[in-house]
C-alpha positions in Angstrom: -13.2 -125.5 -58.4 -9.1 -125.9 -59.5 -8.2 -124.3 -63.0 -5.5 -126.4 -64.5 -3.2 -125.8 -67.6 -2.8 -129.2 -69.8 1.1 -128.5 -69.7 2.1 -132.1 -69.8 2.7 -131.6 -65.8 -0.3 -130.3 -63.3 -2.8 -132.5 -65.3 -1.2 -135.5 -65.1 -0.5 -134.9 -61.2 -4.3 -134.1 -60.9 -5.3 -137.4 -62.8 -3.0 -139.5 -60.7 -4.4 -138.1 -57.5 -7.5 -139.0 -58.9 -6.8 -142.6 -59.8 -5.4 -143.0 -56.1 -9.1 -142.1 -54.8 -10.5 -145.0 -56.9 -7.9 -147.7 -55.8 -8.5 -146.9 -51.9 -10.4 -149.8 -50.1 -11.3 -149.5 -46.7 -10.1 -152.6 -44.5 -12.5 -152.1 -41.8 -15.7 -152.2 -44.3 -14.1 -155.8 -45.5 -14.0 -157.3 -42.2 -17.2 -156.2 -41.2 -18.5 -157.2 -44.4 -16.9 -160.6 -44.5 -18.3 -161.3 -40.8 -22.0 -160.6 -42.2 -21.3 -162.7 -45.3 -20.0 -165.9 -43.3 -23.4 -165.5 -40.9 -25.8 -165.1 -43.5 -24.2 -168.2 -45.4 -24.7 -170.2 -42.0 -27.8 -169.0 -40.7 -29.7 -167.6 -43.5 -32.6 -165.8 -43.0 -31.8 -165.7 -39.0 -29.0 -163.6 -40.0 -30.3 -161.4 -42.5 -33.2 -160.6 -40.1 -30.7 -160.1 -37.2 -28.8 -157.4 -39.3 -31.9 -155.7 -40.5 -32.7 -155.4 -36.9 -29.3 -153.9 -35.9 -28.9 -151.6 -38.8 -32.4 -150.3 -39.6 -33.8 -150.3 -35.9 -36.6 -152.9 -36.0 -37.8 -155.4 -38.5 -39.8 -154.5 -41.6 -43.5 -155.0 -41.6 -43.1 -158.2 -43.8 -40.2 -159.8 -45.3 -41.6 -160.2 -48.8 -43.7 -157.4 -49.8 -47.1 -159.5 -51.0 -47.8 -159.1 -54.2 -51.3 -157.0 -53.7 -48.9 -154.3 -52.1 -47.1 -153.9 -55.0 -49.8 -153.9 -57.2 -51.7 -151.4 -54.9 -48.7 -148.8 -55.2 -48.9 -148.9 -59.0 -52.8 -148.6 -58.8 -52.7 -145.9 -56.0 -49.5 -143.9 -57.4 -49.5 -140.3 -59.0 -50.2 -140.8 -62.5 -48.0 -138.1 -63.5 -45.5 -140.0 -62.2 -46.5 -143.3 -63.6 -46.9 -142.0 -67.1 -43.4 -140.6 -66.8 -41.6 -143.9 -65.9 -43.8 -145.7 -68.6 -42.3 -143.3 -71.3 -39.0 -143.6 -69.8 -39.5 -147.6 -69.7 -40.8 -147.1 -73.8 -37.3 -145.5 -74.4 -35.5 -147.8 -72.7 -36.8 -151.0 -74.1 -36.5 -150.1 -77.3 -32.8 -149.2 -77.0 -32.5 -152.6 -75.4 -34.2 -154.4 -77.7 -31.9 -153.8 -80.3 -29.2 -155.2 -78.5 -30.8 -158.9 -78.4 -28.3 -161.2 -80.0 -29.5 -164.3 -82.0 -28.0 -168.0 -81.6 -26.7 -169.6 -84.6 -26.0 -172.9 -86.3 -23.1 -172.9 -89.0 -23.7 -176.5 -90.7 -20.5 -177.4 -93.1 -20.5 -179.3 -96.3 -18.3 -182.3 -94.5 -21.4 -182.9 -92.3 -19.8 -180.7 -88.9 -22.5 -178.8 -87.4 -21.2 -176.0 -85.1 -23.0 -173.5 -83.1 -23.8 -171.2 -80.1 -27.2 -170.9 -78.2 -27.7 -168.2 -76.1 -30.4 -167.9 -73.3 -31.2 -165.6 -70.2 -30.1 -166.4 -67.0 -32.3 -168.5 -64.8 -32.3 -165.8 -61.9 -30.8 -162.5 -61.3 -30.9 -160.5 -57.7 -31.8 -156.4 -58.1 -30.4 -154.6 -55.1 -32.2 -151.2 -55.2 -31.3 -148.6 -52.5 -34.6 -147.6 -50.3 -33.8 -144.8 -48.1 -32.9 -141.5 -48.7 -31.4 -142.3 -52.1 -34.3 -144.1 -53.3 -34.0 -144.5 -57.0 -36.9 -146.2 -59.4 -34.5 -144.9 -62.3 -32.2 -148.1 -61.1 -35.2 -150.7 -60.9 -36.0 -149.5 -64.9 -32.1 -149.6 -66.1 -31.6 -153.2 -64.4 -35.1 -155.1 -65.0 -35.6 -154.1 -68.4 -32.7 -155.5 -70.1 -33.0 -159.0 -67.9 -36.3 -159.3 -68.8 -35.6 -158.6 -72.8 -32.5 -161.3 -72.2 -35.0 -163.8 -71.1 -34.0 -164.0 -67.4 -37.0 -166.1 -65.9 -37.0 -164.5 -62.5 -36.2 -161.2 -60.9 -35.7 -161.3 -56.9 -35.5 -157.2 -56.0 -34.0 -156.6 -52.5 -34.5 -152.9 -51.0 -34.2 -151.6 -47.5 -37.2 -150.8 -45.5 -38.3 -147.2 -44.7 -38.1 -146.4 -41.0 -41.5 -147.3 -40.7 -40.8 -150.8 -41.6 -42.5 -150.5 -45.2 -41.4 -150.4 -48.7 -40.5 -147.4 -50.6 -43.8 -146.9 -53.0 -41.9 -145.3 -55.6 -39.3 -148.4 -56.0 -42.7 -150.7 -55.7 -44.3 -148.8 -58.9 -41.3 -149.3 -60.7 -41.1 -153.0 -59.9 -44.6 -153.5 -60.9 -43.9 -151.5 -64.1 -41.0 -153.8 -64.9 -42.5 -157.3 -63.8 -40.0 -157.7 -60.8 -41.2 -161.3 -59.7 -40.8 -160.9 -56.0 -39.5 -158.1 -53.6 -38.1 -158.6 -50.0 -37.6 -155.8 -47.5 -33.9 -156.3 -46.7 -30.6 -154.1 -47.1 -26.9 -153.9 -47.0 -24.4 -156.8 -46.8 -26.5 -159.4 -45.7 -29.2 -158.6 -48.5 -26.3 -159.4 -50.9 -25.2 -162.5 -49.3 -28.6 -163.8 -49.0 -29.1 -163.5 -52.8 -25.5 -165.3 -53.6 -26.2 -168.2 -51.4 -29.7 -168.5 -50.8 -31.8 -168.7 -47.8 -34.9 -170.4 -46.5 -37.0 -167.7 -48.3 -34.7 -165.6 -50.9 -33.9 -167.6 -53.7 -30.4 -168.1 -54.7 -29.3 -166.0 -57.7 -27.0 -166.3 -60.7 -26.3 -162.9 -60.7 -26.5 -159.6 -58.3 -27.0 -156.1 -60.3 -27.9 -152.9 -58.5 -26.0 -149.9 -56.9 -25.3 -149.4 -53.6 -23.2 -147.8 -50.3 -19.7 -149.0 -49.8 -21.1 -152.2 -47.6 -23.0 -153.6 -50.5 -20.4 -152.8 -53.3 -17.8 -154.8 -50.8 -20.0 -157.4 -50.3 -20.7 -157.7 -54.2 -17.1 -157.6 -54.6 -16.5 -160.4 -52.3 -18.8 -162.9 -53.6 -17.8 -162.1 -57.1 -17.2 -165.7 -58.1 -19.7 -167.0 -55.7 -22.2 -165.8 -57.9 -21.7 -163.3 -61.1 -21.8 -159.3 -60.6 -22.8 -156.3 -62.9 -19.6 -154.5 -62.1 -17.7 -153.0 -59.1 -18.6 -149.5 -59.3 -16.6 -146.4 -57.9 -18.3 -143.2 -57.4 -20.0 -141.4 -60.1 -18.4 -139.2 -62.4 -18.6 -136.7 -65.4 -16.3 -135.2 -67.9 -17.4 -132.2 -70.0 -15.8 -131.4 -73.3 -16.2 -127.6 -74.3 -15.4 -125.1 -76.6 -16.1 -121.8 -77.1 -19.5 -122.6 -78.5 -20.9 -124.0 -75.4 -23.1 -122.2 -72.7 -21.3 -121.7 -69.4 -24.8 -122.1 -68.0 -25.1 -125.4 -69.2 -21.7 -126.7 -68.6 -22.0 -125.6 -64.9 -25.5 -127.2 -64.3 -24.1 -130.2 -65.9 -20.7 -131.0 -63.7 -23.1 -130.2 -60.9 -25.6 -132.8 -61.5 -22.8 -135.4 -60.7 -21.0 -133.8 -57.9 -24.3 -134.1 -55.9 -24.1 -137.3 -55.6 -21.4 -137.7 -53.4 -18.5 -136.1 -51.9 -16.1 -138.5 -53.6 -17.9 -137.9 -57.0 -15.5 -136.6 -59.8 -16.4 -133.4 -62.2 -14.2 -132.5 -64.9 -14.0 -130.2 -67.5 -11.8 -129.6 -70.6 -11.9 -126.8 -72.7 -9.9 -124.7 -75.2 -11.4 -121.9 -74.4 -10.1 -120.0 -70.8 -13.0 -117.6 -71.2 -15.5 -119.8 -70.9 -13.5 -121.7 -68.0 -13.7 -118.6 -65.9 -17.3 -118.2 -66.6 -18.5 -121.7 -65.5 -16.6 -121.5 -62.4 -18.5 -118.2 -61.9 -21.8 -120.0 -62.6 -21.2 -123.0 -60.7 -20.8 -120.2 -57.7 -23.9 -118.8 -58.9 -26.2 -121.8 -59.2 -25.1 -123.9 -56.3 -26.6 -121.3 -54.0 -30.3 -122.7 -54.8 -29.2 -126.5 -54.9 -30.1 -128.6 -52.1 -27.2 -130.4 -51.9 -25.1 -127.5 -51.9 -22.5 -128.8 -49.2 -21.7 -131.9 -51.2 -21.5 -130.2 -54.5 -18.7 -127.9 -52.8 -16.8 -130.9 -51.6 -16.8 -132.8 -54.3 -15.7 -130.0 -56.4 -13.1 -128.9 -54.3 -11.6 -132.3 -54.0 -12.2 -133.9 -57.2 -13.4 -131.3 -59.7 -11.1 -129.5 -62.2 -11.7 -127.4 -65.0 -8.7 -128.2 -67.5 -7.4 -125.9 -70.4 -6.2 -127.6 -73.3 -4.5 -125.9 -76.1 -6.2 -127.7 -78.8 -9.4 -129.8 -79.6 -7.1 -133.0 -80.2 -5.6 -132.7 -76.6 -8.9 -132.4 -75.5 -9.9 -135.7 -77.0 -6.5 -137.3 -75.7 -7.3 -136.4 -72.3 -11.1 -137.5 -72.3 -9.4 -141.1 -73.3 -6.9 -140.9 -70.8 -9.7 -140.3 -68.1 -11.9 -142.9 -69.6 -15.0 -141.4 -67.6 -18.4 -142.9 -66.8 -20.3 -139.9 -68.5 -18.9 -138.0 -71.2 -20.7 -134.6 -72.5 -19.3 -133.0 -75.6 -20.6 -129.6 -75.8 -18.5 -128.7 -78.8 -19.3 -127.6 -82.3 -20.0 -130.1 -84.6 -20.0 -133.1 -81.7 -20.9 -135.7 -84.1 -17.5 -135.5 -85.7 -15.9 -136.9 -82.7 -17.6 -140.2 -82.4 -14.8 -142.0 -83.8 -12.1 -140.6 -81.5 -13.9 -140.8 -78.2 -13.0 -144.5 -77.6 -13.2 -144.8 -73.7 -16.4 -143.6 -72.2 -19.2 -145.6 -70.5 -21.8 -142.9 -72.2 -21.6 -140.2 -74.6 -23.7 -137.4 -74.5 -23.3 -135.1 -77.7 -24.4 -131.4 -78.0 -25.8 -128.8 -76.2 -29.2 -130.3 -75.5 -27.9 -134.1 -74.6 -27.6 -133.1 -70.7 -26.1 -136.1 -68.7 -29.7 -136.7 -66.6 -31.0 -137.6 -69.9 -29.1 -140.5 -69.9 -29.6 -141.2 -66.3 -33.6 -141.6 -66.4 -35.3 -141.0 -69.9 -33.2 -141.5 -73.4 -32.7 -145.4 -73.2 -29.3 -146.3 -73.1 -28.4 -147.5 -69.6 -27.1 -145.8 -66.6 -25.4 -148.2 -65.3 -21.9 -147.5 -66.3 -18.2 -148.4 -65.7 -16.4 -145.6 -63.3 -12.9 -145.1 -62.3 -11.2 -145.3 -65.9 -12.7 -149.0 -66.3 -14.3 -147.9 -69.5 -10.8 -148.5 -71.4 -12.1 -152.3 -70.9 -15.6 -152.4 -69.3 -19.3 -151.7 -71.1 -22.4 -150.5 -70.1 -24.9 -152.7 -68.4 -26.9 -154.5 -71.1 -29.0 -157.2 -72.5 -25.9 -159.4 -72.8 -25.2 -158.8 -69.4 -27.7 -161.0 -68.2 -27.2 -163.8 -71.1 -25.2 -167.0 -71.3 -23.6 -168.8 -74.1 -22.7 -172.3 -74.9 -21.1 -173.3 -77.9 -21.4 -177.1 -79.5 -20.0 -179.0 -81.6 -20.8 -181.9 -84.1 -18.7 -184.2 -86.3 -18.5 -187.0 -88.8 -16.4 -189.9 -88.5 -14.9 -189.0 -91.6 -14.6 -185.2 -90.7 -12.6 -186.3 -87.6 -10.5 -188.2 -89.7 -9.7 -185.4 -92.0 -9.1 -183.6 -88.8 -7.0 -185.9 -86.6 -3.3 -185.6 -87.5 -3.7 -181.8 -87.0 -5.1 -182.4 -83.0 -2.7 -185.2 -82.3 0.4 -183.1 -83.0 -0.9 -180.2 -81.0 -1.8 -182.1 -78.5 1.6 -184.2 -78.2 3.6 -181.0 -78.6 1.8 -179.8 -75.1 2.6 -183.1 -73.7 -1.1 -184.4 -73.2 -0.8 -187.5 -74.5 -4.2 -188.6 -73.2 -5.8 -185.8 -75.3 -4.1 -187.3 -78.4 -5.0 -190.9 -77.3 -8.8 -189.7 -77.2 -8.6 -189.0 -80.9 -6.3 -191.9 -81.9 -8.3 -194.8 -80.1 -11.2 -193.7 -82.5 -9.3 -194.8 -85.6 -7.4 -198.2 -84.5 
């Protein structure tokens, strides 16, 4: 893991290299995904099943998972696992219930009525990886805020296991969260099916959920046909630490993100060089007993670094420049920094707010902006699953009072038909 001094040159060069990684696109993947999308658009379920057989080796036991199979997965599951999911569900629901926005109506004395109506989307598609990277926590994080927002129907797609059956842990999470229908299909073909609709898979208004590069590319290409949560890049963590930090904790937290992917980024910015050396030593020690050691080593070697800053203020500046997906603050009095940390998906404050707490349990959403987009994107939440309409009611007298201003602005813009639509009401 590289050790870099924040001298105004070396750290900037490292961050530029990091940003270059985020901007890379794979033209070959785009070509393949474009072909799949067009095929599914034209041929529907026939194309979806064709690609399922091609990429997964055979067709699943069933295309749509029967409701009794979903219910049986819940009743037959390890009850400790079920209780863990239920406890997480309660925390996630409590947090997201606080995000609910209310419609409003604003009547005025002159008879004008203005307002805004907020309601949930009609139907949302949820993509859940189902192979070696099966994440029931993703079901919770996507389905719970959707339900709270008032989404009427959630359609989940997930790849079948090699034996053609669904991943039971994912079915347990789906049952707990009230997912309405589950289809065994993965990859770009499943995303295309959700976007356009097929004979069996309903057309959705929005698609959410993580996936591999083919899934991410399909979502990107179909944005506009359907709404999506975000274009997610590799996972990333930034740890801000001072001499009060425990190097064991910092090392473990850095590796918790590095294990996701060889493209993942794990960075520590610290004001203490002794801590930097201790964390690097701890990584070398702890990685030896971790199952994804090779991925961690590759990720940290290519996209990891320990940056030594000369002050707490410079450390905060770097954090805002990087705008990380996950930001941990292992510093003295971390709450003091909340008002200064402007660019981060989710902030973890203190020595016991480890990043996996947010991934699984605490309540805030784990679907977060990556690749520096926390400068302008927000985490997934209830608002992600709603739409707004404004409405206007004017009386004749109220419009008479406003007409001259409206006509003047319209004519200044050269839109005489706009002006005329107001004038004719008073001729």
